[in-house]
C-alpha positions as CSV (number, residue, x, y, z in Angstrom):
1,M,-14.2,35.3,10.2
2,S,-10.7,33.9,9.4
3,L,-9.9,31.7,6.4
4,P,-7.6,28.6,6.7
5,A,-4.0,29.2,5.6
6,F,-4.1,26.3,3.2
7,G,-6.9,25.4,0.8
8,G,-8.6,22.2,-0.1
9,K,-6.4,19.6,-1.6
10,A,-3.3,20.1,0.6
11,F,-4.5,17.5,3.1
12,A,-6.8,15.4,0.9
13,M,-4.4,12.5,0.5
14,S,-5.2,9.3,2.2
15,E,-2.9,7.9,4.8
16,G,-1.6,5.2,2.5
17,E,-0.6,7.8,-0.2
18,Q,1.3,9.9,2.4
19,K,3.6,7.0,3.2
20,L,4.7,6.5,-0.5
21,S,7.9,8.1,-1.5
22,R,8.0,10.6,-4.3
23,E,9.5,8.1,-6.7
24,E,6.8,5.6,-5.9
25,R,4.1,8.1,-6.4
26,L,5.6,9.2,-9.8
27,A,6.0,5.6,-10.9
28,A,2.3,4.8,-10.0
29,K,1.2,7.9,-11.9
30,L,3.3,6.9,-14.9
31,R,1.8,3.4,-14.9
32,E,-1.7,4.8,-14.6
33,N,-1.1,7.2,-17.5
34,L,0.3,4.4,-19.7
35,R,-2.7,2.2,-19.1
36,R,-5.0,5.1,-19.9
37,R,-3.2,5.9,-23.1
38,K,-3.1,2.3,-24.2
39,A,-6.9,2.0,-23.6
40,Q,-7.4,5.2,-25.6
41,A,-5.3,3.8,-28.5
42,R,-7.2,0.5,-28.4
43,A,-10.6,2.4,-28.4
44,M,-9.5,4.4,-31.5
45,G,-8.7,1.2,-33.4
46,D,-6.5,0.6,-36.4
47,D,-8.8,2.5,-38.8
48,H,-7.6,5.8,-37.5
49,T,-3.9,4.9,-37.4
50,G,-2.8,6.6,-40.6
51,Q,-5.0,9.7,-40.7
52,D,-2.7,11.9,-38.7
53,A,0.5,10.7,-40.3
54,L,2.3,12.9,-42.9
55,P,1.9,11.8,-46.5
56,K,4.9,10.0,-48.0
57,P,6.8,12.1,-50.5
58,A,6.4,11.2,-54.2
59,E,9.3,9.3,-55.5
60,D,11.0,10.9,-58.5
61,G,12.2,8.1,-60.8
């Protein structure tokens, strides 16, 4: 019994994806990531905006 030289995902890309250049693939992934992050930020809402921020230093006056 012999195993194939290359495993699973090496040939899983569709024909349309194979024709895209590296720059086009990267640009598409960046756009997808940006949309996902914006959706996550909208889902969190404004009520969580300041919780992770550092506290402002007290002013000595």
